[in-house]
C-alpha positions in Angstrom: 28.4 32.2 2.5 29.3 29.0 4.3 31.5 31.0 6.7 28.4 33.1 7.5 26.4 30.0 8.2 29.2 28.6 10.4 29.6 31.8 12.3 25.8 32.2 12.9 24.7 28.6 13.4 27.9 26.5 14.0 27.5 24.6 10.8 30.3 22.1 10.1 30.9 20.1 6.8 30.3 16.9 8.7 26.7 18.1 9.2 26.0 17.7 5.5 24.4 20.3 3.3 21.7 20.3 0.6 21.8 23.0 -2.0 18.7 23.7 -4.1 17.2 26.5 -6.2 13.7 27.7 -5.2 12.3 26.0 -8.4 14.0 22.7 -7.6 12.3 22.6 -4.1 9.0 21.5 -5.6 10.3 18.5 -7.6 13.6 17.4 -6.0 13.6 15.3 -2.9 15.4 16.6 0.2 15.5 15.8 3.9 14.6 18.4 6.5 16.9 16.7 9.1 19.8 17.9 7.0 20.7 21.6 6.6 19.2 23.2 3.5 20.7 26.1 1.5 18.3 27.7 -1.1 20.1 29.7 -3.7 18.2 31.5 -6.5 19.3 30.5 -9.9 18.7 27.5 -12.1 22.2 26.1 -11.6 21.7 25.2 -7.9 20.1 21.8 -8.0 22.3 20.0 -5.6 21.5 16.5 -7.0 23.4 14.0 -9.1 20.4 13.2 -11.2 20.6 14.4 -14.8 17.8 17.1 -14.9 17.0 15.9 -18.4 16.1 12.4 -17.2 14.3 13.5 -14.0 10.5 13.1 -14.0 8.8 15.7 -11.7 6.5 13.9 -9.3 4.2 15.0 -6.5 6.7 14.4 -3.7 5.7 14.6 0.0 4.6 18.1 0.9 4.4 19.3 -2.7 0.7 18.7 -3.7 -0.9 22.0 -4.4 2.4 23.9 -4.0 4.2 23.1 -7.3 4.5 26.8 -8.1 5.0 28.0 -4.5 8.2 26.7 -2.9 7.7 28.8 0.3 4.3 27.3 1.0 5.8 23.9 0.4 8.6 24.6 2.9 6.0 25.7 5.4 4.4 22.3 5.2 7.6 20.4 5.7 9.0 22.5 8.5 7.5 23.8 11.8 6.2 27.4 11.7 8.9 28.5 14.2 11.8 27.0 12.2 14.5 29.6 11.7 15.5 30.9 8.3 18.8 32.7 7.9 19.0 35.5 5.3 22.1 36.5 3.3 22.9 39.7 1.5 24.3 39.8 -2.0 27.9 39.3 -0.7 26.9 36.2 1.2 27.0 37.9 4.6 24.5 36.6 7.2 21.9 39.2 7.9 18.7 38.4 9.8 16.9 35.4 11.1 13.2 35.0 10.6 10.7 32.2 11.0 8.8 30.2 8.3 5.5 31.4 9.8 6.4 34.8 8.3 6.3 34.7 4.6 9.8 34.9 3.2 10.7 35.6 -0.4 13.4 33.4 -1.8 15.0 36.1 -3.9 18.3 35.9 -2.0 20.1 32.9 -0.5 18.3 31.4 2.5 19.7 28.8 5.0 17.4 26.5 7.0 19.2 24.6 9.8 18.8 20.9 10.3 15.5 19.9 11.9 15.6 17.6 14.8 14.3 14.1 13.8 11.6 14.3 16.5 10.2 17.5 14.9 10.5 16.3 11.3 6.9 15.1 11.2 6.6 15.5 7.5 10.1 14.5 6.4 10.9 11.3 4.5 12.9 9.7 7.3 10.8 10.8 10.3 8.8 7.6 10.5 11.8 5.2 10.3 13.4 7.3 13.1 10.2 7.0 15.1 10.1 3.2 14.7 13.8 2.9 15.8 13.1 5.1 18.8 10.1 3.1 19.9 12.3 -0.1 19.7 15.3 1.4 21.6 16.3 0.1 25.0 14.6 3.1 26.6 11.7 3.1 24.2 8.2 1.7 24.5 8.0 -1.6 26.5 5.0 -2.8 24.4 6.7 -2.0 21.0 9.9 -3.7 22.2 8.0 -6.9 22.8 6.5 -7.1 19.3 7.8 -9.1 16.3 6.7 -9.8 12.7 4.2 -12.4 13.7 2.6 -10.5 16.6 2.0 -7.5 14.4 0.1 -9.4 11.7 -3.4 -8.8 13.2 -2.6 -5.0 13.2 -1.3 -5.2 9.6 -4.6 -6.8 8.5 -6.7 -4.4 10.5 -5.0 -1.3 9.2 -5.3 -2.6 5.6 -9.0 -3.1 5.9 -9.4 0.3 7.6 -7.7 1.9 4.5 -10.3 0.0 2.4 -13.1 1.4 4.5 -11.7 4.9 4.3 -11.4 4.8 0.5 -14.9 3.5 0.1 -16.2 6.2 2.4 -14.7 8.9 0.2 -13.4 10.8 3.2 -10.0 12.0 2.0 -8.7 13.1 5.4 -9.6 9.7 6.8 -7.8 8.1 3.9 -4.6 10.0 4.7 -4.9 9.0 8.4 -5.4 5.3 7.7 -2.6 5.2 5.1 -0.4 6.6 7.9 -1.4 3.8 10.2 -0.7 1.2 7.5 2.6 2.8 6.6 3.7 2.6 10.2 3.2 -1.2 10.0 5.4 -1.4 7.0 8.1 0.7 8.7 8.0 -1.4 11.9 8.4 -4.6 10.0 11.4 -3.1 8.2 12.8 -2.0 11.6 12.5 -5.6 12.8 14.4 -6.8 9.7 17.1 -4.3 10.4 17.5 -5.4 14.0 17.9 -9.0 12.8 20.5 -7.9 10.3 18.4 -9.3 7.4 16.9 -6.3 5.6 15.9 -2.7 6.2 13.8 -0.1 4.5 16.4 0.5 1.8 16.0 -3.2 0.8 12.2 -2.8 0.7 12.5 0.2 -1.5 15.1 -1.5 -3.8 13.0 -4.7 -4.1 9.7 -3.0 -5.1 11.4 -0.4 -7.3 13.4 -3.1 -9.3 10.3 -5.3 -9.5 8.0 -2.6 -10.8 10.6 -1.4 -13.3 11.2 -4.9 -14.5 7.5 -5.5 -14.9 6.9 -2.3 -16.9 9.1 -2.8 -20.0 6.6 -0.8 -22.0 7.6 2.2 -19.8 11.3 1.5 -19.0 12.2 -0.7 -22.0 11.4 -1.2 -25.6 8.3 -3.4 -25.3 5.1 -2.1 -26.8 1.8 -2.1 -24.9 -0.9 0.3 -25.8 -3.8 -1.3 -23.9 -4.3 -2.5 -20.3 -4.9 -6.0 -21.6 -1.5 -6.1 -23.3 0.0 -4.8 -20.0 -1.7 -7.6 -18.1 -0.5 -10.3 -20.4 3.1 -9.0 -20.3 2.9 -8.7 -16.5 1.8 -12.4 -16.1 4.5 -13.5 -18.6 7.2 -11.7 -16.7 5.9 -13.0 -13.3 5.9 -16.6 -14.7 9.6 -16.1 -15.7 10.4 -14.7 -12.3 8.9 -17.7 -10.6 10.8 -20.1 -12.9 14.1 -18.3 -12.2 13.5 -18.3 -8.5 12.6 -22.0 -8.4 15.7 -22.8 -10.5 18.0 -20.8 -8.3 16.4 -22.4 -5.2 17.0 -25.9 -6.6 20.6 -25.0 -7.5 21.2 -23.8 -4.0 19.5 -26.9 -2.5 21.7 -29.2 -4.6 24.8 -27.2 -3.6 23.8 -27.6 0.1 23.2 -31.3 -0.3 19.4 -31.1 0.0 17.4 -33.8 -1.8 14.4 -33.2 -4.0 12.1 -34.4 -1.3 12.9 -31.3 0.7 15.3 -33.0 3.2 19.0 -32.6 3.4 21.4 -35.6 3.3 22.8 -33.9 6.3 19.4 -33.6 7.9 19.0 -29.9 7.1 15.6 -28.4 6.2 15.0 -26.4 3.0 13.1 -23.8 4.9 15.8 -21.1 4.6 16.4 -21.5 0.8 15.8 -18.2 -0.9 15.4 -17.4 -4.6 16.5 -14.5 -6.8 14.3 -12.0 -5.2 15.7 -12.9 -1.8 12.3 -14.2 -0.6 11.4 -17.1 -2.9 11.4 -20.5 -1.1 11.4 -24.0 -2.4 8.0 -24.5 -4.0 5.2 -26.1 -2.1 4.8 -29.5 -3.6 1.0 -29.3 -3.1 0.8 -26.0 -5.0 0.8 -26.3 -8.8 3.4 -24.3 -10.7 0.6 -22.1 -12.2 -0.2 -21.0 -8.6 3.3 -20.6 -7.4 3.8 -17.5 -5.2 0.1 -17.2 -4.5 -0.3 -16.3 -0.9 -2.4 -18.7 1.2 -3.0 -15.8 3.6 -5.1 -13.8 1.1 -8.8 -13.3 2.0 -10.7 -16.4 0.7 -12.5 -14.5 -2.0 -9.4 -12.9 -3.4 -7.5 -16.2 -3.1 -10.2 -18.0 -5.1 -10.4 -15.2 -7.7 -6.6 -15.1 -8.3 -6.5 -18.9 -8.5 -9.2 -18.9 -11.1 -7.5 -16.1 -13.0 -4.3 -18.1 -13.2 -6.1 -21.3 -14.2 -7.9 -19.4 -17.0 -4.6 -18.1 -18.3 -3.7 -21.8 -18.8 -6.9 -22.3 -20.8 -8.8 -23.9 -17.9 -12.0 -21.9 -18.2 -15.5 -22.0 -19.5 -15.9 -20.4 -22.9 -19.0 -18.5 -21.8 -21.2 -17.6 -18.8 -23.7 -20.5 -19.5 -21.1 -23.1 -18.3 -20.6 -21.2 -15.0 -24.4 -20.7 -14.5 -24.9 -24.5 -15.0 -22.1 -25.3 -12.6 -23.7 -23.0 -9.9 -27.0 -24.9 -10.3 -25.2 -28.2 -10.0 -23.3 -27.1 -6.9 -26.5 -25.8 -5.3 -28.2 -29.2 -5.8 -25.2 -31.0 -4.3 -25.3 -28.7 -1.3 -29.0 -29.4 -0.7 -28.3 -33.1 -1.0 -25.4 -33.2 1.5 -26.2 -35.4 4.5 -23.7 -34.3 7.2 -22.0 -31.1 8.4 -18.7 -31.9 6.8 -20.3 -32.5 3.4 -22.4 -29.4 3.6 -19.4 -27.3 4.4 -17.5 -28.8 1.5 -20.4 -28.3 -1.0 -21.0 -24.8 0.3 -17.4 -24.0 -0.4 -17.6 -25.4 -3.9 -20.7 -23.2 -4.5 -19.0 -20.1 -3.3 -15.9 -20.9 -5.4 -18.1 -21.1 -8.6 -20.0 -17.9 -7.7 -16.6 -16.1 -7.4 -15.7 -17.4 -10.8 -19.0 -16.0 -12.2 -17.9 -12.6 -10.8 -14.5 -13.0 -12.4 -16.2 -13.7 -15.8 -18.3 -10.6 -15.4 -15.3 -8.5 -14.3 -16.8 -8.1 -10.8 -14.6 -8.0 -7.8 -16.3 -10.5 -5.5 -14.8 -9.0 -2.3 -16.0 -5.4 -3.3 -19.4 -6.7 -4.4 -19.9 -8.5 -1.1 -18.8 -5.5 0.9 -21.2 -3.4 -1.1 -24.1 -5.8 -0.4 -23.2 -5.8 3.3 -23.2 -2.0 3.5 -26.5 -1.9 1.7 -27.9 -4.4 4.2 -26.7 -2.3 7.1 -28.1 0.9 5.7 -31.5 -0.7 4.9 -31.7 -2.4 8.3 -31.0 0.9 10.0 -34.1 2.3 8.2 -36.1 -0.7 9.3 -35.1 0.0 12.9 -36.1 3.7 12.6 -39.5 2.8 11.2 -40.1 0.3 14.0 -39.0 2.9 16.6 -41.3 5.6 15.0 -44.2 3.1 15.2 -43.4 2.3 18.9 -42.7 -1.4 18.3 -39.9 -3.8 18.9 -38.5 -5.7 15.9 -38.6 -8.9 17.8 -42.3 -8.5 18.4 -43.1 -8.3 14.7 -44.1 -11.1 12.5 -42.4 -12.0 9.2 -45.1 -10.2 7.1 -44.7 -7.0 9.2 -40.9 -7.1 8.9 -41.2 -7.6 5.2 -43.4 -4.5 4.9 -40.8 -2.4 6.7 -38.1 -3.9 4.4 -40.1 -2.9 1.4 -40.5 0.7 2.8 -36.8 0.9 3.2 -36.2 -0.2 -0.4 -38.7 2.3 -1.7 -37.0 5.1 0.3 -33.7 4.0 -1.2 -35.2 4.3 -4.7 -36.6 7.7 -4.0 -33.2 8.9 -2.6 -31.4 7.5 -5.7 -33.9 9.3 -8.1 -33.5 12.6 -6.2 -29.7 12.4 -6.4 -28.3 14.8 -9.1 -26.9 13.2 -12.2 -23.2 12.4 -11.8 -23.2 12.7 -8.0 -21.4 10.1 -6.0 
């Protein structure tokens, strides 16, 4: 059979070859940029993984096609990609295209797909990032680095949030692609610097998640999400302690003092911990908050800080204490006499309001976004009412504006009541 492939398509052993059965196509990962030989029969799996330990997953291209390997191939390969057919003796017969439905009842060979055409393959995006950064690639992409891409990383992250909240699934897929490109580009920069690449990113997150799920991959018992959360925080605390200890050991070995300076005048900035990324702990950051990113959005940063403090017992026992604190902070804000004091007291008030949300299991960020969206939708109604009445909003008095606002709220209630039960 391989001789037939070699004669017809010039295949060489150095090209590599993937061998799978039709059934294995839907739950075994393979790469379209390598040649693929599909052989009917359960024995052709072409993977070192023990089938008994393999957990089928919805791999790229497989959703909706778990019982139709041909349809799945048509998603991963272009419609005009050739498919070589063999007879029962392994002799090459005809060449068809994936656009034409082909049964997988006899051996089929799909030649390697050029990386530039492997739009749905697992390694297409890393290839694309490397190509953009090549000497003859894109001048703009070649000028970028980790820091210059940060605004785009944040922007794409929030666009994913917007897409999810809109419920538009096609838009979610598009925005996830934009965000994934940012991840792959950062991995490409790391590879160019000789520090890390996408394999290190995969290895790091895989090992971390497996380590933090001993109830799945170990013998720890956790039957509720609360137990999982407690185990998670305990494991994270141990990881932080291990990383700090390793960083301290390395600092001592390098002749770096406890104050963060080396006896040889060397900074501790490059000291890494067990995960390869942990640095010497910020002396202004308590141990309970170690690893908490200062770059988080302020509401998320405050909420996570309060969650960690509560885990140490630093929390009000009930809502009454939080409500009283909000009233106290509001009084202090109103009594502030200068801009700096007002800003500080306003921050204190926001911090306690976030804590109230935490106590009520409300995500402050999501709640504020929801309120902002509601404001935008309601104000759009107010604008339409004013336009229908032939008036400018700026020309209306406060009482007139309030009437339009009440009309908008009433319309919202009517729309909500008219919505079928269970609709979203």
